[in-house]
N, C-alpha and C positions, 0 to 999 in steps of 0.2 A: 652809501656810496652815491656820489653825485653824478649828474648827467652833463654831457658836453652840449653846449648851446651853440649852434651855427646859424648863420644868416644868409638868405638869398640876397642878390643885388637889389631886388625890389624892396626887401625888408630894410636894407641899409638906407635906401632913399626915403622910405617911410619914416625911419627914425629921425631924420632931419626935420620932416614935417611935424612930428610929435613935439620936438623941442620948441619949435616956433609957436605951437598952439597951446603950450603949457601942460601937456599930458605926459611929459617925459617921466616924472616921478612915479606916476601910476603904472606906466608901462615897465619901468625898471623893477618895480615890486613884483609884477607878474612874471617877468623874465627870471628874477631870482627864485621865485617859487618853482618855475619850470626846471631850473637847474637842480633843484632838490628832488622834486617828484612831479612829473608832468601829469599825473593822474590825481593829484591831491584835490580834495574838495573840502571846504570852499576855497576860493570862489568857484562857482559852478562852471563847467565847460560843456560844450555840445559837440557831438560827432557830426561832421558835415557830410552832405550827400551831393550827387551831381558831379560837376567838374572837379570839385575839391573832395571827392570821396576818399576816405582814409585819413583826412586831416581833422583837426580839432580847432575849436574857436573859443576864446574867452573875451569877455567885454572889457575894453579899456574905458569906454563911457557908453552912453546910449547909442551913439552913431558908429564908433570905431571899434574894431576887433583886432585881437592878436590871433593870427591863424598859424598853426604849426602842425608838423608831422612828427611822429615818434618812431624811432628805429630801435626796437628792443635789443636786438643782438649787439649793436654797437654802442648802446646806451647814449644815443644822440637825439637831441631835440632840434629839428630844423625849423627855423622861423621863416614862414613864407610871406606874411604880410603883417604890418603893424598899423595900418590905417583903416582900410575897410575891405571886405571881400565882395562888395556889391558892384565894384567898378569892373 
């Protein structure tokens, strides 16, 4: 059973930046994987702490991350950021 993937406004803005920087294909691969199983390894993911506690992060490249939350009951993956979580 697949998961529904939803995007925050910030993630939608970040997606436009990804297209311009040539990282769109890599991000789309990660998004497809999240739609199948947000906990699948590899590629590895990490659980975030602090302000983003409860969220997970996967690398798009060395600098940029895909940050998301998982809602088990609704089978929803909410994409928070697609650029970086350091800003």
